[in-house]
C-alpha positions in Angstrom: 56.3 25.1 -16.1 58.2 27.0 -13.4 59.6 30.4 -14.3 63.3 31.4 -13.8 62.3 33.6 -10.9 60.8 30.9 -8.7 63.3 28.1 -9.4 66.8 28.4 -7.8 69.3 27.7 -10.6 72.9 28.6 -10.9 73.2 32.3 -11.4 74.5 33.9 -14.6 76.2 37.3 -14.3 76.3 39.8 -17.1 79.6 41.6 -17.1 80.1 44.9 -18.9 83.6 46.3 -19.4 84.5 49.9 -20.1 87.9 51.6 -20.8 90.7 51.0 -23.3 92.7 48.6 -21.1 89.7 46.4 -20.2 88.5 46.2 -23.8 92.0 45.2 -24.9 92.2 42.4 -22.3 88.6 41.2 -22.7 89.3 38.8 -25.6 91.9 37.0 -23.5 89.4 36.7 -20.6 86.7 35.3 -23.0 89.2 32.7 -24.3 90.1 31.6 -20.8 86.5 31.4 -19.6 85.5 29.4 -22.8 88.2 26.8 -22.0 86.8 26.4 -18.4 83.2 26.2 -19.7 82.1 29.1 -17.5 81.1 31.6 -20.2 77.5 31.6 -21.2 77.2 34.4 -23.8 79.3 37.1 -25.5 77.9 40.3 -27.0 80.5 43.0 -27.8 81.7 44.4 -24.5 79.2 42.4 -22.4 79.9 38.8 -21.4 77.6 36.5 -19.4 79.4 34.1 -17.1 78.3 31.3 -14.8 78.6 31.7 -11.1 81.0 28.7 -11.0 83.6 30.9 -12.7 82.7 34.2 -11.1 85.3 34.2 -8.3 88.1 33.3 -10.6 87.0 36.1 -12.9 86.8 38.5 -10.1 90.3 37.7 -8.8 91.6 38.2 -12.4 89.9 41.6 -12.7 91.3 42.9 -9.4 94.8 41.8 -10.4 95.0 42.7 -14.1 92.1 45.0 -15.1 90.6 48.4 -14.1 87.9 46.8 -12.0 86.3 50.2 -11.2 85.3 50.4 -14.9 83.6 47.0 -14.9 79.9 46.5 -14.0 77.7 43.5 -13.4 74.0 42.6 -13.1 71.7 39.7 -12.6 68.4 39.1 -14.6 68.2 42.5 -16.1 68.5 44.2 -12.7 70.3 47.5 -12.3 74.0 47.5 -13.3 76.2 47.5 -10.2 79.9 48.1 -9.7 82.1 45.0 -9.8 83.2 45.7 -6.2 79.8 44.4 -5.0 80.1 41.0 -6.8 82.0 39.4 -3.9 79.1 40.2 -1.6 76.6 38.5 -3.9 78.8 35.5 -4.1 79.2 35.3 -0.3 75.4 35.2 0.0 75.1 31.9 -1.8 73.7 30.4 1.4 70.3 31.9 0.6 70.0 29.4 -2.2 70.2 26.5 0.2 67.6 28.1 2.5 65.1 28.3 -0.4 65.9 24.9 -2.1 65.7 23.0 1.2 62.7 25.0 2.5 64.5 26.0 5.8 61.6 28.2 7.0 59.0 27.8 9.7 56.2 30.1 10.9 55.5 31.8 14.2 52.0 32.9 15.2 51.2 36.3 16.6 47.6 36.8 17.8 45.3 39.6 16.6 42.5 40.4 19.0 39.2 42.2 19.0 38.0 44.8 21.6 37.1 42.0 24.0 40.7 40.7 23.7 39.4 37.5 22.0 41.7 36.1 19.3 40.3 37.1 15.9 43.2 36.1 13.7 46.9 35.3 13.7 49.7 36.9 11.7 52.1 34.3 10.4 55.7 35.5 10.6 58.5 33.6 8.8 61.5 32.4 10.7 64.6 31.1 9.1 67.5 28.7 10.0 70.6 27.6 8.2 71.2 23.9 7.9 73.6 24.0 10.9 70.7 25.3 13.0 71.9 28.9 13.3 69.1 31.6 13.1 68.9 34.0 10.2 67.2 37.3 10.9 64.5 38.4 8.4 66.4 41.6 7.4 69.5 39.6 6.7 67.7 37.0 4.6 65.7 39.4 2.5 68.8 41.5 1.9 70.5 38.4 0.6 67.5 37.5 -1.6 67.5 41.0 -3.2 71.3 40.9 -3.8 71.1 37.5 -5.5 67.8 38.1 -7.4 66.0 35.5 -5.2 63.4 37.7 -3.8 60.5 36.1 -5.7 61.6 32.6 -4.8 61.9 33.5 -1.1 58.6 35.4 -1.0 56.9 32.4 -2.7 58.4 30.0 -0.2 57.2 32.1 2.7 53.7 32.4 1.3 53.4 28.7 0.6 54.8 27.8 4.0 52.4 30.2 5.7 49.4 28.7 3.8 50.4 25.2 5.1 50.7 26.4 8.6 47.4 28.3 8.4 45.3 25.3 7.1 44.7 23.6 10.5 43.8 26.7 12.3 40.4 27.4 10.8 40.8 31.0 11.7 41.7 34.1 9.8 45.4 34.4 9.1 47.4 37.4 7.9 50.2 36.5 5.5 52.8 39.0 4.3 53.8 39.4 0.7 56.2 41.7 -1.1 54.4 43.2 -4.1 57.7 44.1 -6.0 58.5 40.3 -6.1 55.4 39.5 -8.1 55.9 39.7 -11.9 52.5 38.6 -13.2 49.8 37.7 -10.7 48.1 35.1 -12.9 51.4 33.1 -12.9 53.2 34.1 -9.8 50.3 33.7 -7.4 48.6 30.7 -9.0 50.5 28.2 -6.9 49.4 29.9 -3.7 45.8 29.9 -4.7 46.0 26.2 -5.8 47.6 25.2 -2.5 44.8 26.9 -0.5 42.2 25.1 -2.6 44.0 21.7 -2.3 44.1 22.1 1.5 40.3 22.9 1.5 40.7 26.2 3.3 38.0 28.9 2.8 39.9 31.7 0.9 38.1 34.3 3.0 40.2 33.1 6.0 43.4 34.4 4.3 44.4 38.0 4.5 47.4 38.9 2.3 49.3 41.8 3.8 51.0 44.3 1.6 54.5 45.1 3.0 57.3 47.4 1.7 55.0 49.8 -0.1 57.9 52.2 -0.2 59.5 50.1 -3.0 56.3 50.1 -5.1 56.7 52.3 -8.1 53.9 50.9 -10.2 50.6 51.3 -8.3 48.6 49.9 -11.2 50.6 46.6 -11.0 50.0 46.4 -7.2 46.3 46.9 -7.8 46.2 44.1 -10.3 47.8 41.8 -7.7 45.2 42.8 -5.1 42.4 42.4 -7.7 43.7 38.9 -8.4 43.4 37.9 -4.8 40.1 39.6 -4.2 38.5 38.0 -7.3 39.4 34.6 -5.8 37.8 35.3 -2.4 40.9 36.3 -0.5 41.2 39.5 1.5 44.1 41.9 1.8 45.5 44.4 4.3 47.7 47.5 4.0 50.6 47.3 6.6 52.5 50.1 8.3 49.9 52.8 7.4 51.2 56.2 8.3 54.8 55.2 7.7 56.7 56.0 4.4 54.5 55.5 1.3 51.6 54.0 3.2 49.7 57.3 3.3 46.1 58.3 3.4 46.3 58.6 -0.4 47.6 55.0 -0.7 44.9 53.8 1.7 42.1 55.5 -0.4 43.6 54.2 -3.6 43.9 50.5 -2.5 40.8 50.3 -0.3 42.1 47.3 1.7 39.9 45.1 3.8 42.1 45.9 6.8 44.1 49.0 7.6 47.1 48.4 10.0 48.1 51.6 11.7 51.9 51.8 12.1 53.2 51.2 15.6 54.9 54.6 15.8 51.4 56.1 16.1 50.3 53.4 18.5 53.0 53.3 21.1 52.4 56.2 23.5 49.2 57.4 21.7 47.3 57.7 25.0 49.4 60.6 26.1 50.5 62.2 22.8 48.0 64.6 21.2 49.9 64.6 17.8 49.7 60.8 17.6 46.1 60.9 18.6 45.3 63.3 15.8 47.0 61.1 13.2 45.5 57.9 14.6 42.0 59.5 14.3 42.6 60.7 10.8 43.5 57.2 9.6 40.6 55.7 11.5 38.1 58.1 9.9 39.5 57.3 6.4 39.5 53.5 7.1 35.8 53.6 8.2 35.0 55.8 5.2 36.1 53.1 2.8 34.8 50.2 5.0 38.3 49.0 5.9 38.6 47.4 9.4 41.0 49.6 11.5 43.8 47.5 13.2 46.4 48.9 15.5 49.7 47.1 15.5 52.6 47.2 18.0 50.3 47.6 21.1 52.4 47.1 24.2 50.7 49.2 26.9 47.2 48.8 28.2 46.6 52.6 28.3 47.3 52.8 24.6 44.9 49.8 24.0 42.2 51.5 26.0 42.5 54.8 24.1 42.5 53.1 20.7 39.5 51.0 21.7 37.5 54.0 22.9 38.4 55.9 19.7 37.0 53.2 17.5 39.8 50.8 16.5 38.4 47.3 16.2 41.4 45.0 16.1 44.8 45.0 17.9 48.1 43.3 17.6 51.2 43.5 19.8 53.2 42.2 22.8 50.4 43.2 25.1 48.4 40.3 23.7 51.2 37.9 22.7 54.6 37.7 21.1 55.2 35.6 17.9 55.3 32.0 19.0 55.8 28.6 17.3 52.6 27.4 18.9 49.5 29.5 18.3 48.1 31.1 21.5 44.6 29.9 22.3 
């Protein structure tokens, strides 16, 4: 059975009212919403309404209530001011993207020291039904706002696995750890799809992104253990940036360490970047993690990184993300 997080259903909004005026008017609001069949639940000063009645409710609040003393939330998320509700409603287009699977993948090569293609990173690309492009930062912001992050992350993972199957080569696939509630349930479909397609699990490298939003390291480790126990590999992305520190690297012991591009670009002529790049290289080798430099755009940086001991490389120097994998 699919959980509420991976199936796109009509949203319900919990609304919490404060203040004497709001609490006095609330029974009238409840009566009106009940007649229009848009109220889901009532508990003291908290009502749960269906999205179909949310705009009408919002307009009423702005006209007749002290809206600054009203909060809302979705699926036990953090309470937010009512002023943000219209933004969430305006982002309803994300639901169509997910339900209709309007996502494809582009391939960016990852090369070895001889510039031979070792793997591809599969990067999701999105379009609305009218064909207009949606940038990743826009779509993931919408998914967070509407509580659709897991559903979107799952769609991207499943799509990437399908695109990876014919390659018979290692593929790096991003995943957002904060979107995974319980690995034994949330990741089962990804594992089952890989098995159905007959792909050797060791060809998949699941790449941990957005570590700055991880506040439960034990949970992240349980996700990575789930993957590892089933023969998959994993990588730590953007190492050196934000929370992807040496401590995080040593704690997670990824199969691949991806040095953040800010320490890659210009490293051949910047002693400070060289020092940091070498520090992460040493720690990666210490834990038997393959060091990979991302964002390589200039040959002099590639040569310096190669001579220093980095083993894999990714960036525009070797190929941009493309709908057809570079051979």
